[in-house]
C-alpha positions as a printed NumPy array, in Angstrom:
array([[ 79.796,  84.406, 100.075],
       [ 82.775,  86.006, 101.877],
       [ 81.769,  87.991, 104.927],
       [ 83.573,  91.129, 103.744],
       [ 81.71 ,  91.365, 100.436],
       [ 78.603,  93.579, 100.596],
       [ 75.52 ,  92.058,  99.028],
       [ 74.264,  95.443,  97.777],
       [ 75.602,  98.918,  97.263],
       [ 77.875, 101.234,  95.333],
       [ 81.055,  99.596,  94.065],
       [ 83.603, 102.397,  93.64 ],
       [ 86.377, 101.808,  91.105],
       [ 89.361, 104.134,  91.189],
       [ 90.166, 105.987,  87.947],
       [ 93.41 , 105.66 ,  86.024],
       [ 95.637, 108.701,  86.414],
       [ 94.675, 109.402,  90.015],
       [ 97.364, 108.552,  92.563],
       [ 99.065, 109.669,  95.737],
       [ 97.373, 112.119,  98.062],
       [ 94.61 , 112.965,  95.554],
       [ 93.649, 109.314,  95.196],
       [ 93.661, 108.678,  98.924],
       [ 91.616, 111.766,  99.749],
       [ 89.077, 110.993,  97.005],
       [ 88.61 , 107.413,  98.176],
       [ 88.339, 108.515, 101.791],
       [ 85.597, 110.933, 100.743],
       [ 83.765, 108.083,  98.993],
       [ 84.082, 105.943, 102.111],
       [ 82.79 , 108.788, 104.259],
       [ 79.827, 108.972, 101.882],
       [ 78.895, 105.365, 102.557],
       [ 80.825, 103.278, 100.01 ],
       [ 81.77 ,  99.879, 101.423],
       [ 83.304,  98.26 ,  98.344],
       [ 86.39 ,  99.749,  96.665],
       [ 88.381,  98.428,  93.709],
       [ 91.857,  99.781,  93.081],
       [ 92.393,  99.83 ,  89.333],
       [ 95.589, 101.38 ,  87.955],
       [ 97.196, 100.506,  84.634],
       [ 99.604, 103.422,  84.343],
       [101.805, 103.881,  87.405],
       [105.001, 102.057,  88.323],
       [104.988,  99.198,  90.866],
       [106.39 , 101.362,  93.673],
       [103.6  , 103.938,  93.349],
       [100.998, 101.216,  93.012],
       [102.213,  99.614,  96.237],
       [102.106, 102.943,  98.068],
       [ 98.614, 103.717,  96.804],
       [ 97.289, 100.235,  97.534],
       [ 98.772, 100.289, 101.036],
       [ 97.097, 103.615, 101.796],
       [ 93.786, 102.48 , 100.351],
       [ 93.86 ,  99.202, 102.273],
       [ 94.393, 101.075, 105.536],
       [ 91.497, 103.445, 104.845],
       [ 89.165, 100.626, 103.856],
       [ 89.979,  98.772, 107.071],
       [ 89.261, 101.906, 109.071],
       [ 85.802, 102.229, 107.5  ],
       [ 85.051,  98.503, 107.52 ],
       [ 84.968,  98.432, 103.713],
       [ 85.921,  95.602, 101.364],
       [ 89.071,  96.383,  99.355],
       [ 89.604,  94.7  ,  95.972],
       [ 92.661,  94.897,  93.707],
       [ 92.137,  94.73 ,  89.953],
       [ 94.149,  92.019,  88.245],
       [ 97.226,  91.931,  90.542],
       [ 97.217,  88.922,  92.881],
       [100.724,  89.61 ,  94.206],
       [ 99.843,  93.187,  95.118],
       [ 96.653,  92.025,  96.813],
       [ 98.685,  89.644,  98.969],
       [101.321,  92.27 ,  99.819],
       [ 98.8  ,  94.812, 101.105],
       [ 96.435,  92.239, 102.644],
       [ 93.57 ,  93.275, 100.386],
       [ 90.241,  91.493, 100.701],
       [ 90.479,  90.055,  97.208],
       [ 90.945,  90.577,  93.49 ],
       [ 88.903,  91.254,  90.385],
       [ 89.819,  89.269,  87.269],
       [ 89.103,  89.831,  83.578],
       [ 89.498,  87.586,  80.55 ],
       [ 93.222,  88.356,  80.185],
       [ 94.073,  87.961,  83.879],
       [ 94.916,  84.939,  86.013],
       [ 92.421,  82.101,  86.321],
       [ 90.077,  82.074,  89.288],
       [ 91.541,  78.795,  90.537],
       [ 95.061,  80.206,  90.423],
       [ 93.973,  83.266,  92.376],
       [ 92.182,  81.114,  94.946],
       [ 95.304,  78.989,  95.425],
       [ 97.435,  82.019,  96.28 ],
       [ 95.067,  84.255,  98.224],
       [ 94.152,  83.873, 101.875],
       [ 91.133,  81.69 , 102.698],
       [ 87.886,  83.613, 102.43 ],
       [ 89.266,  86.15 ,  99.952],
       [ 86.85 ,  87.764,  97.503],
       [ 87.242,  86.989,  93.805],
       [ 85.184,  88.863,  91.239],
       [ 84.978,  88.076,  87.54 ],
       [ 84.301,  90.236,  84.509],
       [ 81.641,  88.553,  82.38 ],
       [ 81.127,  91.321,  79.794],
       [ 77.859,  90.362,  78.052],
       [ 78.427,  86.623,  78.279],
       [ 76.126,  84.537,  80.487],
       [ 78.023,  81.349,  79.65 ],
       [ 81.249,  82.939,  80.858],
       [ 79.438,  83.911,  84.044],
       [ 78.342,  80.306,  84.61 ],
       [ 81.918,  79.082,  84.162],
       [ 83.248,  81.772,  86.508],
       [ 80.704,  80.839,  89.147],
       [ 81.589,  77.155,  88.839],
       [ 85.27 ,  78.067,  89.211],
       [ 84.545,  79.86 ,  92.473],
       [ 83.814,  83.511,  91.683],
       [ 82.112,  85.379,  94.541],
       [ 80.502,  88.05 ,  92.366],
       [ 79.963,  88.558,  88.643],
       [ 80.339,  91.86 ,  86.773],
       [ 78.537,  92.65 ,  83.51 ],
       [ 79.242,  95.652,  81.309],
       [ 79.519,  98.088,  79.759],
       [ 75.946,  99.063,  80.511],
       [ 76.414, 102.536,  79.041],
       [ 79.154, 104.125,  76.96 ],
       [ 82.177, 104.258,  79.218],
       [ 84.922, 106.855,  79.059],
       [ 87.136, 104.472,  81.039],
       [ 86.666, 101.648,  78.504],
       [ 85.131, 103.12 ,  75.326],
       [ 85.485,  99.834,  73.389],
       [ 83.795,  97.674,  76.043],
       [ 81.133,  95.198,  74.974],
       [ 77.641,  96.742,  75.41 ],
       [ 75.252,  95.034,  77.829],
       [ 71.48 ,  95.407,  77.675],
       [ 69.145,  95.833,  80.614],
       [ 67.322,  92.577,  79.727],
       [ 70.635,  90.695,  79.957],
       [ 71.269,  92.217,  83.394],
       [ 67.775,  91.159,  84.429],
       [ 68.438,  87.599,  83.299],
       [ 71.791,  87.505,  85.11 ],
       [ 70.234,  88.803,  88.311],
       [ 67.525,  86.135,  88.189],
       [ 69.823,  83.278,  87.162],
       [ 72.771,  83.653,  89.532],
       [ 72.702,  83.679,  93.326],
       [ 75.933,  85.642,  93.891],
       [ 75.945,  89.461,  93.772],
       [ 75.715,  90.869,  90.254],
       [ 77.591,  94.079,  89.48 ],
       [ 76.634,  96.347,  86.595],
       [ 79.529,  98.395,  85.247],
       [ 80.305, 100.847,  82.482],
       [ 79.32 , 104.488,  82.124],
       [ 76.707, 104.391,  84.878],
       [ 75.648, 107.749,  86.273],
       [ 72.919, 108.893,  88.633],
       [ 70.511, 109.547,  85.77 ],
       [ 70.707, 105.88 ,  84.692],
       [ 71.281, 104.243,  88.067],
       [ 67.638, 103.614,  89.   ],
       [ 66.885, 101.912,  85.668],
       [ 69.921,  99.678,  86.102],
       [ 68.985,  98.776,  89.682],
       [ 65.459,  97.926,  88.533],
       [ 66.904,  94.913,  86.685],
       [ 67.693,  93.315,  90.041],
       [ 71.478,  93.762,  90.068],
       [ 72.878,  94.302,  93.527],
       [ 76.049,  96.312,  92.895],
       [ 76.538,  99.467,  90.822],
       [ 80.171,  99.769,  89.77 ],
       [ 80.931, 103.444,  89.195],
       [ 84.17 , 105.246,  88.407],
       [ 83.929, 108.528,  86.535],
       [ 80.575, 109.763,  87.799],
       [ 81.794, 109.354,  91.368],
       [ 85.404, 110.475,  91.308],
       [ 84.947, 113.349,  88.856],
       [ 82.239, 114.903,  91.047],
       [ 82.972, 118.232,  92.708],
       [ 81.981, 116.697,  96.048],
       [ 82.836, 112.992,  96.064],
       [ 81.386, 112.368,  99.517],
       [ 78.027, 113.884,  98.619],
       [ 77.964, 112.048,  95.297],
       [ 78.593, 108.784,  97.146],
       [ 75.72 , 109.612,  99.476],
       [ 73.422, 110.164,  96.507],
       [ 74.258, 106.702,  95.222],
       [ 74.026, 104.965,  98.594],
       [ 70.56 , 106.4  ,  99.139],
       [ 69.408, 104.413,  96.089],
       [ 70.038, 101.22 ,  98.088],
       [ 68.097, 102.207, 101.188],
       [ 64.808, 100.787,  99.963],
       [ 63.672,  97.15 , 100.217],
       [ 66.036,  94.433,  99.004]])
């Protein structure tokens, strides 16, 4: 497993529509609250703005010693010296990403509710596997639902970190963690909070018990 990838913790995913100074200040607040894994996900802004945002986020993650992941965009990850990429079913293949990224880069794979896909991704070289949506997600309302028993099976079957994603909030977080997953991927419930730093602290405290 790459050294930069945390084995446990809150995995903060930036929301679409947030950019510039607001994005950077929100992510810095999350980092100050203890987040050590950030994914930059943006499907709406132009390449120039995406480069500016990713550059600013990469610098802040380095300052806090956090792992910085780019969703989907291998070229952008290379340009800003990100720690890796996250790939879905419609993105580049894991092998292609590995061939272009620096040695030791982190590659995550979306597995939806598909354990067979997870096995293939792991064989191809994925460093972590993401399953979701666990709950109804405002970010991806049409996402495939994932049950807690499936998360439990994934956590017991695979040795890499397992991320649960999709509509997770603090009220559901403990039940999701009880399945044995190691990463909680959260977007809306973190970045829509009135106090992002304190919300991040609430999540990070969930991981302070025994592994």
